[in-house]
N, C-alpha and C positions, 0 to 999 in steps of 0.2 A: 241441831238436836245434840245433846250430850249423853252418852251411854255409861251407865255405872254398873258393873257386876260385881265387883268387890274392891278392897282397897288397893291391889295391884293391877288392876285392869280397868281402863277407861279408853274413851275414844271420842270421836267428833265424826258427825255424818253430814255430808253436804248433797244436796240434789244437783245434778248436773244439767245443762240445757237440753239434753235428750231425754229427760225425765228419769234416768237412773241415777243410783246414788253411790257415793263413795264414802267408804268410812276409813278413817285413820284411827287404828287402835294400839295401843301400849300395853304389852304385858310384861312387867318386870322393866328390862332396859331395852327390850326389842320394839320396833315399830313396824307395823304391818298397814299397808294399803290394800283394801278390798273393794272391789266394785260389785254390788248387788244388782240383782236383776238384769244382767248382761255380761258381756265379755269384760275382760279386764281392760283398763285403758292402755291405750297405745304409748309405747315409751317415746320421749322426746326425739326429734330429729336432730342430730348433731351435724352442723354444717361441714362439709369436706374442707379440708386444709392440707397443704402439703410445704415441705421445707427441706433445704439441703443439709446434708451431714456437714458436721465441723471438719471432716476431713477433706472438703473442697477448698483448697487454698486459693488465695487471691492472686498467686503468682506461682506457676508451674513450669517444668521443663516440657516443652512440646511432645518430645518422644514418649514422655511417660503419662502423659494425659490421655489414657485410652478408656477411662470411664468415670463416672460420677454417680453420687447416690444420696439418698436421703429418707425421709419418713413422711407419711401421710396418716391423716386420721379422719373419720366422719361416719356417720350412720350410712351403711349401703355402699361403702366405697366400692367402686367398679374398676377405676382405672387412674392411671397416673401418666401425664404427658409432660414432655421437655420440649422447649425451642431453644436453638443456639443462633444467636446473632453474631455474625461476624461484623465487628464495628469498622466502619470505613467512613470517615467524617467527610472525605473528599467526594465520595460516590452520593452521600446524602446531601451534601451542600450544592453540587453540580447538578445532579439529575433528580434529586429529591426520591432516592431510591434507597433500599436497604437489602443486605445480602444474609439470608437465613441458610442454615445448614439443612438439607432436605432429606437426608439419609446416613445410616450410620458410617457408610464409606467417606463421608466428609464432603459430598459434592453439595453445591450451593445452588439456590434459587433466589434471583433478585425480585424483589416486589416493591410497589410504590409506597411510599412513606404515607403515615396518615397524619394530617395537620402537621406536618415537618418532623414527625417523631416515627422512629421504628418500632412498631407494635407487632408482636408475634402473630404471625399468620401461617406459618409452617409448623405444625405439632408433630412429634413422633412420640409413639407409644413406648413407655418404660416397661420394664420387667417387675412384676410385683405391684403390691398396693401399699399395705401398711409400711414395708420395707421395700423401698423400690430402686432400681439400678438402670441406668442408660449406659450401654457399651458401645463403643466406637469399634469398628472394624479397621479403620485406619486412623493413625493420629492426625490431628488438626495441623493446619500450618501454624507458625509462628504469628503472634498477633494479638490484639484485643478481642474478647468476646462477651458477650453478655448471655449467660444462662438462665433460662427461665422454667418453673415447674407449676403445674397445676394439676389437682385432683377432681375427679367427678364422684359424686356419690348421690344419696337420696334427696339432697337439697339442691342438686344441679352441679355446676362446675365452679370450683373456687378461684377466687382472683389469683392471679399468677405472682409468684415470688421469684425475685431475681437475684442475681450473684454476677458481679463483674470478675472476669479471669482474664490475666495476661499470660500468654504462653511464650516462653523464650528458648532460645538455642540451649543456654545453659540453665541448670536448675538454681 
């Protein structure tokens, strides 16, 4: 159905599966979406996602690596979680186990590898959502780590993003 009211107003109307109508109308250069005989349509759900800030460097001095941060987005964003894997190829090869940081104090938990890979299983809650931060109470030991981040929103839990970090005695 096409609606014409004057030379500067026109629109299209469509019936939705629930029997209600949606009209897209234009008045001058403005576009308006109106739902007749019912509530306005729900806005689309944007899937949750998270990423690291560009300030998270791949090589840092261990004594200075006390926190890391990033951003997250998505409809109904409710939390951001991080996981920190302390890379240990000998432990993985010999006993098929992985070591994850389990608290902000840097203590670790050893877990079984999944199909020979270290898959995050120990998640720590970050502070904030759209702009998040994870702060360590104590600096991590020197070595190689993989940082993971994921966000939870209306669409569920996002896929984890990762970043490798090497912590050294010198910066």
